C-alpha positions in Angstrom: 40.7 19.1 -3.4 38.0 20.9 -5.2 35.7 17.9 -4.8 36.7 17.5 -1.0 35.7 21.3 -0.4 32.4 20.6 -2.5 31.6 17.7 -0.4 32.1 18.9 3.0 29.8 21.5 4.4 31.8 21.9 7.6 34.6 23.4 6.0 34.4 27.2 6.3 33.8 28.6 2.8 33.7 25.3 1.1 31.6 26.7 -1.8 33.8 29.5 -2.7 37.0 27.4 -2.1 35.7 24.4 -4.3 34.4 27.1 -7.0 37.8 28.8 -7.1 39.8 25.4 -7.6 37.3 24.0 -10.3 37.6 27.2 -12.2 41.4 27.2 -12.1 41.2 23.6 -13.3 39.0 24.5 -16.3 41.2 27.4 -17.2 44.1 24.9 -17.4 42.3 22.2 -19.2 39.1 23.3 -20.7 38.8 20.4 -23.3 38.6 17.7 -20.3 35.0 16.5 -20.8 34.9 14.9 -17.1 36.3 17.9 -15.3 33.6 20.2 -17.0 30.8 17.8 -16.2 32.0 17.6 -12.7 31.9 21.5 -12.6 28.5 21.6 -13.7 27.5 18.7 -11.2 29.2 21.0 -8.5 26.9 23.9 -9.3 24.0 21.7 -9.5 24.7 20.6 -6.1 24.4 24.1 -4.8 21.4 24.7 -6.7 23.0 27.1 -9.1 21.3 25.5 -12.2 22.1 28.4 -14.6 25.9 27.9 -14.1 25.3 24.1 -14.1 23.6 24.3 -17.5 26.4 26.3 -18.8 28.9 23.8 -18.1 26.7 20.5 -18.7 26.3 22.1 -22.2 29.9 22.7 -22.8 30.7 19.1 -21.5 28.1 17.7 -24.0 29.8 19.4 -26.9 33.1 18.0 -25.7 31.4 14.4 -25.4 28.3 14.4 -27.7 27.4 10.6 -27.1 27.3 11.0 -23.4 23.7 10.5 -22.6 24.4 10.9 -18.8 25.5 14.4 -19.5 22.5 14.9 -21.8 20.2 13.9 -19.0 21.9 16.0 -16.3 21.8 19.0 -18.8 18.0 18.6 -19.4 17.2 18.2 -15.5 19.4 21.4 -15.1 17.6 23.2 -17.4 14.4 22.3 -16.0 15.3 23.3 -12.6 16.7 26.6 -13.8 13.4 27.5 -15.6 11.9 26.9 -12.3 13.9 29.1 -10.6 13.5 31.8 -13.2 9.6 31.5 -13.0 9.8 31.9 -9.3 12.2 34.8 -9.2 9.9 36.4 -11.8 6.8 35.8 -9.8 8.6 37.4 -6.7 9.8 40.3 -8.7 6.0 41.0 -9.7 4.9 40.7 -6.1 7.3 43.5 -5.0 7.7 45.8 -8.2 4.7 48.0 -7.2 5.6 48.5 -3.6 9.4 49.2 -4.6 8.1 51.9 -7.2 5.7 53.2 -4.6 8.4 53.9 -2.2 10.7 55.4 -4.6 8.0 57.7 -5.8 7.2 58.7 -2.1 10.8 59.7 -1.6 10.8 61.7 -4.6 7.7 63.3 -3.2 5.3 62.4 -6.2 2.5 61.4 -3.8 -0.3 60.7 -6.6 2.0 58.4 -8.5 3.1 56.6 -5.3 -0.6 56.3 -4.4 -1.2 54.5 -7.5 1.6 52.1 -7.1 0.6 51.4 -3.6 -2.9 50.6 -4.7 -1.6 48.1 -7.0 0.4 46.5 -4.5 -2.6 45.9 -2.1 -4.2 44.1 -5.2 -1.2 41.7 -5.6 -0.3 41.2 -2.1 -3.5 40.7 0.2 -2.0 39.4 3.2 0.4 42.4 3.8 -0.6 45.9 5.4 2.8 47.5 4.1 0.8 49.5 1.2 -2.0 50.2 3.2 0.1 52.0 5.6 1.8 54.1 3.2 -1.5 54.9 1.5 -2.8 56.1 4.9 0.5 58.2 5.2 -0.1 59.9 1.9 -3.6 60.8 2.7 -2.4 62.1 6.0 0.2 64.4 4.1 -2.6 65.6 1.8 -4.7 66.4 4.9 -7.4 63.9 3.7 -7.6 62.2 7.1 -11.1 60.7 6.4 -9.4 58.7 3.8 -6.5 57.8 5.8 -8.4 56.4 8.6 -9.6 53.1 6.7 -6.2 52.4 5.2 -4.5 52.6 8.6 -7.2 50.3 10.0 -6.6 47.9 7.2 -2.8 48.0 7.9 -3.4 47.4 11.6 -5.8 44.5 10.8 -3.2 42.6 8.8 -0.4 43.7 11.2 -1.8 44.2 14.5 1.4 45.1 16.2 2.3 47.7 13.6 3.1 50.6 15.9 3.6 53.2 13.2 0.0 52.5 11.9 -1.4 52.8 15.4 0.5 56.0 16.1 -0.4 57.5 12.9 -4.1 56.5 13.2 -4.0 58.2 16.6 -2.6 61.2 15.2 -5.2 61.4 12.5 -7.8 60.9 14.9 -6.5 63.9 16.8 -6.9 66.1 13.6 -10.5 64.7 13.4 -11.0 65.7 17.1 -12.0 62.1 17.9 -10.1 62.1 21.1 -11.3 58.9 22.6 -10.4 56.9 19.6 -7.1 58.9 19.5 -6.3 57.6 23.1 -7.0 54.1 22.3 -4.6 54.0 19.4 -1.9 55.7 21.4 -2.2 53.1 24.4 -2.2 50.2 22.1 1.0 51.5 20.4 2.6 52.3 23.5 1.8 48.8 25.0 3.8 47.5 22.2 6.6 50.1 22.1 6.9 52.1 25.2 9.7 54.5 23.8 7.7 56.7 21.5 8.1 60.0 23.4 5.7 61.9 21.2 3.1 59.6 21.7 3.4 59.6 25.3 3.2 63.5 25.3 0.0 63.4 23.2 -1.6 60.7 25.4 -0.8 62.8 28.6 -2.4 65.8 26.9 -5.5 63.7 26.2 -5.7 62.6 29.8 -5.4 66.1 30.9 -8.3 67.1 28.5 -10.5 64.2 30.4 -10.3 61.7 27.6 
């Protein structure tokens, strides 16, 4: 039944059903080398190479002369190492941004700023940290520094309505009303439900901008 579930993806929850049965079989007969090998093969079939390596290694201890098991173990370990390195690389790409968001929530603005700056160096194709750098400078009242960061965020993500709206609000503070209006209009063209931005845009129009 475990092999049937493992091999038929049309069965709802086939992976969990097969795993449960395989592990129950293993609990009843842990010295069966063929069973242990099949469990490893099951995990490998679902790209769970850490678990696959664990059971292939057990199978090899039960049947040391089986070169097929040895070969599967080596291949599984190679794939697991690839997965590990990939996960490690992905973690390194997100760690500074996540640290920055945590520090921002804790209102440790300078520390958050340092983390977001590191993230911009690690991730050159996303505007997420430029937006938060702009936000921090806005909170600090350093509007001249906020502007280029919001602009970089928008360049990388043109439909980033929070960045467009915030840039417009910064331009209001700098009394650059024409630029503020352009930002507000672009933001509202993407998301017309922003009531505050609508109100600010109406004020600018009444002022003749």
